[in-house]
C-alpha positions in Angstrom: 29.7 16.5 -10.1 26.8 14.1 -10.0 25.2 13.4 -6.7 23.4 10.1 -6.5 20.5 10.0 -4.1 19.9 6.9 -2.3 16.5 5.1 -3.0 16.6 3.6 0.5 17.1 6.9 2.2 14.3 8.6 0.2 11.7 5.7 0.5 10.1 6.9 3.8 9.9 10.6 2.9 8.5 9.7 -0.5 5.8 7.4 1.1 5.0 10.2 3.8 4.3 12.7 1.1 2.4 10.5 -1.3 0.1 8.8 1.4 -0.5 11.7 3.8 -4.1 11.6 2.5 -4.7 8.6 4.6 -4.0 10.7 7.8 -5.7 13.9 6.6 -8.8 12.4 4.9 -9.4 9.0 6.6 -7.9 9.6 10.0 -5.6 6.8 9.9 -2.4 6.9 12.2 0.9 7.0 10.7 3.4 6.9 9.1 5.2 4.5 11.5 7.8 2.1 10.6 10.0 -0.7 12.1 13.0 0.2 9.9 13.9 2.1 6.7 12.1 -0.4 4.3 8.6 -0.5 5.6 6.0 2.2 6.3 2.6 1.5 8.1 -0.8 3.3 8.2 -3.4 2.0 10.5 -6.9 2.6 11.5 -9.6 0.7 13.6 -10.3 -1.7 10.8 -7.8 -1.2 8.0 -4.0 -1.1 7.7 -1.7 -0.3 4.8 2.0 -1.5 4.5 4.3 0.0 2.0 7.5 -1.9 1.5 10.7 -1.3 -0.2 12.8 -4.3 -1.2 16.3 -3.0 -1.9 17.6 -6.3 -3.3 14.7 -6.6 -5.7 14.4 -2.9 -6.5 10.7 -2.9 -5.8 8.0 -1.1 -3.8 4.7 -2.9 -2.8 1.6 -2.0 -0.9 -0.5 -4.4 0.8 -3.9 -3.8 2.5 -5.2 -5.4 5.6 -8.9 -5.2 6.6 -10.3 -6.6 9.9 -13.7 -8.2 9.6 -14.8 -9.6 12.9 -12.2 -12.1 14.0 -10.6 -12.5 10.6 -7.8 -10.3 9.1 -7.9 -10.3 5.3 -4.6 -9.1 3.6 -4.2 -8.7 -0.2 -1.6 -6.8 -2.5 -2.7 -3.7 -4.2 -2.5 -4.9 -7.8 -4.8 -7.8 -7.0 -7.2 -5.4 -5.2 -7.1 -3.0 -8.3 -8.3 -5.8 -10.6 -10.9 -7.0 -8.1 -12.4 -3.4 -7.8 -12.3 -3.3 -11.6 -10.1 -0.1 -11.3 -7.7 -1.3 -13.9 -5.0 -4.0 -14.9 -2.3 -5.0 -12.4 0.3 -3.8 -14.7 -1.0 -0.3 -14.1 0.4 -0.5 -10.6 4.1 -0.1 -11.1 6.5 -1.7 -8.5 9.9 -1.0 -10.0 12.2 1.0 -7.9 15.7 0.9 -9.4 16.2 4.7 -9.4 14.7 7.5 -7.3 12.4 8.6 -10.2 11.1 5.0 -10.6 10.5 4.8 -6.9 8.7 8.0 -6.8 6.5 7.1 -9.8 5.7 3.6 -8.2 4.8 5.3 -4.8 2.7 8.0 -6.3 0.8 5.6 -8.5 0.3 3.1 -5.6 -1.1 6.0 -3.5 -3.3 7.0 -6.2 -4.8 3.4 -6.4 -5.2 3.3 -2.6 -7.2 6.6 -2.7 -9.4 5.2 -5.4 -9.8 1.8 -3.6 -10.9 3.4 -0.2 -14.6 3.5 -1.1 -14.6 -0.2 -1.8 -13.4 -1.1 1.6 -16.7 -0.9 3.3 -18.1 -3.7 5.4 -20.6 -4.6 2.7 -17.8 -4.8 -0.1 -14.7 -5.9 1.7 -15.1 -9.6 2.0 -16.0 -10.3 -1.7 -13.5 -7.8 -2.8 -10.6 -9.3 -0.7 -11.6 -12.9 -1.6 -11.5 -12.0 -5.3 -8.0 -10.6 -4.7 -7.0 -14.0 -3.2 -6.4 -12.3 0.2 -4.7 -14.2 3.0 -7.1 -14.9 5.8 -5.9 -15.1 9.4 -8.0 -15.7 12.5 -7.4 -13.9 15.6 -6.8 -16.0 18.7 
């Protein structure tokens, strides 16, 4: 008898395990979610959104950083390149199976951990702009 584990049901627990360092080491709040396909971690100036797209079978992580009245948001692979941490292909997104999802989430968490020191007030604006971040002004 083969038991197939749903990737959608496994998404949040896998993210919670892999990204727990954000709470333990960086005092972010989370995990929180608005549904079964997005998990958020937030702090006073930074937020991480990990998203599972069941139709496209992908997992993606985006980073948002508040700088004054501007929120800069960029995707993790672009930030990995901007910080000279590697090539975007080193950040897997494919999640067709539970094993692929787990590998993508663990690798993305690894790069988020490595990226943390670069998100300082001195470095964050050039880093985010080099990653082609979206810039939104608060009202």
